[in-house]
C-alpha positions as CSV (number, residue, x, y, z in Angstrom):
1,M,0.0,0.0,0.0
2,K,1.4,3.4,-0.9
3,P,1.8,6.0,1.8
4,I,-0.9,8.6,2.4
5,P,0.7,12.1,1.9
6,L,0.7,14.5,4.8
7,T,-1.4,17.5,3.6
8,D,-3.5,20.0,5.5
9,E,-6.6,17.9,4.7
10,T,-5.1,14.5,5.6
11,R,-3.6,16.0,8.8
12,A,-7.1,17.2,9.8
13,I,-8.7,13.9,9.1
14,A,-6.0,12.0,11.0
15,A,-6.3,14.3,14.0
16,R,-10.0,13.7,14.2
17,L,-10.0,9.9,13.5
18,V,-7.0,9.0,15.5
19,W,-7.2,11.7,18.1
20,F,-5.0,10.0,20.7
21,E,-1.8,10.4,18.7
22,L,-0.1,12.9,16.4
23,A,-1.5,13.0,12.9
24,E,2.0,12.3,11.5
25,A,2.3,9.1,13.5
26,A,-1.2,8.0,12.5
27,L,-0.5,8.5,8.8
28,A,2.9,6.8,9.1
29,N,1.0,3.5,9.3
30,P,-1.5,3.7,6.4
31,V,-3.0,0.2,6.9
32,R,-3.8,1.0,10.6
33,F,-4.9,4.5,9.7
34,M,-7.3,3.2,7.0
35,A,-8.8,0.8,9.5
36,Y,-9.9,3.8,11.6
37,A,-11.0,5.5,8.4
38,F,-13.2,2.5,7.4
39,A,-14.9,2.6,10.7
40,R,-15.2,6.4,11.5
41,A,-14.6,8.6,8.4
42,T,-17.3,10.7,6.8
43,H,-18.1,10.5,3.2
44,A,-16.1,13.7,2.6
45,D,-13.1,12.3,4.5
46,M,-13.1,9.1,2.4
47,K,-13.4,11.2,-0.8
48,T,-10.3,13.1,0.3
49,L,-8.4,9.9,1.1
50,R,-9.5,8.1,-2.0
51,A,-7.9,10.9,-4.1
52,H,-4.6,9.4,-2.9
53,L,-5.5,5.7,-2.9
54,H,-6.8,3.2,-5.4
55,D,-9.2,0.3,-4.7
56,D,-6.2,-2.1,-4.6
57,D,-4.8,0.0,-1.7
58,L,-8.1,-0.2,0.1
59,R,-8.2,-4.0,-0.4
60,H,-4.7,-4.2,0.9
61,A,-5.7,-2.2,4.0
62,L,-8.7,-4.4,4.6
63,D,-6.7,-7.6,4.2
64,R,-4.2,-6.4,6.8
65,A,-6.4,-4.5,9.2
66,P,-5.6,-4.9,12.9
67,A,-8.3,-6.6,14.9
68,G,-10.7,-4.6,17.0
69,I,-10.8,-1.4,15.0
70,I,-13.4,-1.9,12.2
71,D,-16.9,-2.7,13.3
72,P,-18.9,-5.5,11.6
73,R,-21.2,-3.1,9.7
74,S,-18.2,-1.1,8.3
75,W,-16.4,-4.3,7.5
76,A,-19.4,-5.6,5.4
77,Y,-19.9,-2.2,3.7
78,W,-16.3,-1.7,2.6
79,N,-15.9,-5.3,1.4
80,A,-19.1,-5.1,-0.6
81,H,-18.1,-1.7,-1.9
82,L,-14.9,-3.2,-3.2
83,G,-16.7,-6.2,-4.8
84,R,-16.0,-8.8,-2.1
85,V,-19.3,-10.4,-1.4
86,P,-19.6,-12.3,0.8
87,A,-17.0,-10.4,2.9
88,P,-14.1,-12.5,4.2
89,A,-13.9,-13.1,8.0
90,M,-13.1,-10.1,10.1
91,P,-9.7,-9.9,11.7
92,F,-9.6,-11.3,15.2
93,R,-7.1,-11.4,18.1
94,R,-5.3,-14.5,19.0
95,F,-4.0,-15.1,22.5
96,G,-1.3,-17.5,23.5
């Protein structure tokens, strides 16, 4: 997945979606950042982000999303939006 450039727009989106860390740090890990975007971004936010990313980037982010960030409804929506019906199993945490 290609990096998401740090612009005024992406910085503002990152600051709102991943409020608990600096925008630069959030955008430094695009797969993790996109997991938060899939779950919490507005339509306008995603329009801005999609100007920098292709569908293959979004599929890559979904395939490698950390467990516990994307809710089931968002998981189903984005997989369907990208032509993956039925959606693959959601990521889950493994212990031990």
